[in-house]
C-alpha positions in Angstrom: 178.4 138.6 -177.9 175.5 140.2 -176.1 173.8 137.8 -173.6 170.3 138.6 -175.0 171.5 137.7 -178.5 173.0 134.5 -177.2 169.7 133.6 -175.4 167.8 134.3 -178.6 170.1 132.0 -180.5 169.9 129.3 -177.9 166.1 129.3 -178.1 165.6 130.3 -181.7 168.0 128.0 -183.5 166.4 124.8 -182.1 162.9 126.2 -182.9 163.9 127.0 -186.4 165.4 123.5 -186.9 162.4 121.8 -185.4 159.9 123.8 -187.5 161.8 123.7 -190.8 162.5 120.0 -190.6 159.0 119.3 -189.4 159.7 116.7 -186.8 156.9 115.5 -184.5 157.2 117.2 -181.1 156.9 113.9 -179.2 159.9 112.5 -181.0 161.8 115.7 -180.2 160.8 115.6 -176.5 162.0 112.0 -176.3 165.4 112.9 -177.9 165.8 115.9 -175.6 165.2 113.8 -172.6 167.6 111.2 -173.8 170.2 113.9 -174.3 169.5 115.1 -170.8 169.9 111.6 -169.3 173.2 111.2 -171.3 174.4 114.5 -170.0 173.5 113.6 -166.5 174.9 110.1 -166.3 177.6 110.1 -168.9 178.9 113.6 -168.4 182.1 112.8 -166.4 183.4 110.0 -168.6 182.6 112.1 -171.7 184.5 115.0 -170.1 187.6 112.8 -169.7 187.4 111.6 -173.3 187.0 115.2 -174.6 189.8 116.4 -172.3 192.2 113.7 -173.5 191.4 114.2 -177.2 191.0 118.0 -177.5 192.6 121.0 -175.8 189.7 123.3 -174.9 189.3 125.6 -171.9 186.0 123.9 -170.7 186.0 120.2 -171.8 183.1 119.6 -169.3 180.8 122.1 -171.2 181.7 120.7 -174.6 181.1 117.1 -173.4 177.7 118.0 -171.9 176.6 120.0 -175.0 177.7 117.1 -177.3 175.8 114.6 -175.2 172.7 116.7 -175.3 173.0 117.4 -179.0 173.7 113.9 -180.4 170.2 112.5 -179.8 168.5 115.7 -181.0 170.5 115.9 -184.2 170.0 112.2 -184.9 166.2 112.7 -184.4 166.2 115.7 -186.7 168.0 113.7 -189.4 166.1 110.5 -189.1 162.6 111.8 -188.4 162.5 114.9 -190.7 159.2 115.4 -192.4 157.3 113.2 -189.8 155.0 116.2 -189.0 152.7 117.0 -191.8 152.4 120.6 -193.0 148.7 120.7 -192.1 149.5 119.6 -188.5 152.3 122.1 -188.0 150.1 125.0 -186.8 148.4 122.8 -184.2 151.7 121.3 -183.0 153.7 124.5 -183.1 153.2 125.3 -179.4 154.8 121.9 -178.6 157.8 122.8 -180.8 158.1 126.1 -178.9 157.9 124.2 -175.6 160.6 121.8 -176.8 162.9 124.6 -177.9 162.5 126.3 -174.5 163.4 123.0 -172.8 166.5 122.7 -175.0 167.4 126.3 -174.0 167.1 125.5 -170.3 169.2 122.4 -170.6 171.9 124.3 -172.6 171.9 127.1 -170.1 172.4 124.6 -167.2 175.3 123.0 -169.2 177.3 126.1 -169.7 180.2 127.2 -167.5 179.6 129.3 -164.4 180.7 132.6 -165.9 178.6 132.2 -169.0 175.6 131.2 -166.9 176.0 134.2 -164.7 176.2 136.6 -167.7 173.0 135.0 -169.2 171.2 135.0 -165.9 172.0 138.7 -165.4 169.4 139.4 -168.1 165.7 139.3 -167.3 164.8 136.5 -169.8 167.9 134.5 -168.6 166.8 134.8 -165.0 163.2 133.7 -165.8 164.5 130.8 -167.9 167.0 129.8 -165.1 164.5 130.0 -162.3 161.8 128.1 -164.1 163.9 125.2 -165.3 162.3 122.5 -163.0 158.8 123.8 -163.7 159.5 124.0 -167.4 160.7 120.4 -167.6 157.7 119.1 -165.7 155.3 121.3 -167.6 156.6 120.3 -171.1 156.3 116.6 -170.1 152.8 117.2 -168.8 151.9 119.0 -171.9 153.1 116.1 -174.1 151.1 113.7 -171.9 148.0 115.8 -172.3 148.4 116.0 -176.1 148.9 112.2 -176.3 145.7 111.7 -174.3 143.8 114.0 -176.5 145.1 112.4 -179.7 144.9 108.8 -178.5 143.3 106.3 -180.9 139.7 105.6 -180.1 137.8 102.5 -181.0 134.6 102.9 -183.0 132.8 99.9 -181.7 131.3 101.4 -178.6 134.1 100.3 -176.3 133.3 96.6 -176.5 136.5 95.6 -178.3 134.9 93.4 -181.0 132.9 94.0 -184.1 130.1 91.6 -184.5 129.1 90.7 -188.0 125.5 90.7 -188.9 124.2 87.5 -190.5 121.7 87.9 -193.3 
C-alpha cells in the first residue's frame, strides 16, 4: 500500500469515526491520552501477552496499537451522540486536532521500517517532526476551549442570589 494512502487512512478513519458518531472532542482527547499512557506504561507487559497468545511478526506493534485503541473505541461506543449536531461545525476543528493526534501516536507505535516508509513522504515527515508540538498544542487548544466555554455565574460574581422582600 502506498505510504500516502496509509497516512490518509491513519488520519481520515479516526476523523470520520469521531464526526459520524458525534463524540465530544474533550472526551476523545481524554481517551486518546489514556491510550497513550497505557501504550507507554503497559506496552512491555502487553507485548509479552500478545507474543504468548498470537504468532505475529511484530507483537510489540500490535500490543501498542491495541492499548491505544481500546480507550478510544470504548469512548466512541459509550459517548456516541454526546456532541449535538448544531455544535458539530464549531467543534470540528477539535475533532481534526484529535485525529491528527491519533495519527501521530499510531505513527510512533509502528515498526521502524513502516515508520521510515511513512516518514519518507512529506506529510509523514511533517507529522513525525511535529509530534511533541502537536501533543502540547492539542492539549492547549482543549484547555482554551474549556476556558471559553466555562460556566459563568449570572449574579455578578458574588456567589449568592439575594431575594427581594416585598
